[in-house]
C-alpha positions in Angstrom: 106.7 -120.1 -10.4 108.2 -122.3 -7.7 105.5 -125.0 -7.6 107.0 -128.1 -9.0 104.0 -130.1 -10.2 103.4 -133.8 -11.0 100.6 -134.5 -13.5 99.2 -138.0 -12.9 97.2 -139.3 -15.8 99.2 -137.4 -18.4 98.1 -138.1 -22.0 99.7 -137.7 -25.4 96.2 -136.9 -26.9 95.9 -133.2 -27.6 92.1 -133.3 -26.8 92.7 -134.4 -23.2 92.7 -131.9 -20.3 95.9 -133.4 -18.9 97.7 -132.6 -22.2 96.5 -129.0 -22.0 97.6 -128.8 -18.4 101.1 -129.9 -19.4 101.2 -127.3 -22.1 99.9 -124.5 -19.9 102.0 -125.3 -16.8 105.1 -125.3 -19.1 104.0 -122.0 -20.6 103.8 -120.5 -17.1 107.4 -121.7 -16.4 106.2 -124.2 -13.8 108.6 -127.1 -13.4 106.5 -130.1 -14.5 107.0 -133.9 -14.3 104.4 -136.4 -15.5 103.1 -139.9 -15.2 101.0 -141.6 -17.8 100.3 -144.9 -19.5 102.3 -144.1 -22.6 105.8 -142.7 -22.8 106.2 -139.5 -24.8 106.9 -135.8 -24.6 104.4 -132.9 -24.4 105.7 -129.3 -24.4 109.2 -130.5 -23.4 107.8 -132.6 -20.5 108.7 -136.3 -20.6 105.8 -138.5 -19.6 107.1 -141.3 -17.3 105.4 -144.7 -17.3 107.1 -145.8 -14.1 106.5 -144.2 -10.7 109.5 -142.1 -9.9 110.4 -140.9 -6.4 110.4 -137.2 -7.4 111.8 -134.7 -4.9 110.3 -131.3 -4.0 106.9 -131.8 -5.4 104.7 -128.9 -4.4 101.5 -130.0 -6.3 100.1 -133.2 -7.6 97.3 -132.6 -10.1 95.1 -135.7 -10.8 93.6 -136.7 -14.1 92.5 -140.2 -13.0 88.9 -141.2 -12.0 88.5 -142.3 -8.4 88.5 -146.0 -9.2 92.0 -145.7 -10.8 93.5 -143.5 -8.0 93.6 -146.2 -5.2 96.9 -147.8 -6.4 98.5 -144.3 -6.3 97.5 -143.3 -2.7 100.7 -144.4 -1.0 102.9 -143.2 -3.8 101.3 -139.7 -3.8 101.5 -139.4 0.0 105.1 -140.6 0.0 106.1 -137.6 -2.2 104.8 -135.3 0.6 103.3 -132.7 -1.7 102.0 -129.4 -0.3 98.7 -130.0 -2.1 96.8 -132.4 -4.4 94.4 -130.9 -7.0 91.3 -133.0 -7.8 90.3 -131.9 -11.3 86.6 -132.3 -12.4 85.7 -136.0 -12.5 88.4 -137.0 -10.0 86.6 -136.2 -6.8 87.3 -138.8 -4.1 86.1 -138.6 -0.5 88.2 -141.6 0.6 91.4 -140.0 -0.7 90.5 -136.6 0.8 90.4 -138.2 4.3 93.8 -140.0 3.8 95.4 -136.8 2.6 93.9 -134.8 5.5 95.1 -137.3 8.0 98.6 -137.1 6.5 98.6 -133.3 6.7 98.5 -132.8 3.0 96.0 -130.2 1.7 93.8 -130.8 -1.3 91.6 -128.7 -3.6 88.7 -129.7 -5.7 89.4 -127.4 -8.6 90.4 -127.3 -12.3 94.2 -126.8 -12.9 93.4 -125.0 -16.2 91.1 -122.5 -14.5 93.5 -121.9 -11.7 96.3 -121.2 -14.2 94.1 -118.9 -16.4 92.9 -116.9 -13.4 96.4 -116.6 -11.8 95.3 -118.6 -8.8 97.7 -121.5 -9.2 
């Protein structure tokens, strides 16, 4: 797959959905980069704790609740992704509007479901 993906809210805890997303994206041969609170590696993906100006990001998949997203608005939009996926619990009307106005599409969906149904 040619959809380089940034996972924001990546976790080292194996019971977290962001952890499963890192595993499944890697298993599907998607190029993955990740940002989280703790440095570590999941399925060969290094979790960064600093905001990196990544290039060629196709998809940003969010695992942060709406209150924690606000400090990331400008950063995410500066990456100019093709889309942002709002996983369950991350829905954010304010951010939808900002993304729409910036010409960035968004989906309210579950990355894990999209991957398992070949809709990613």
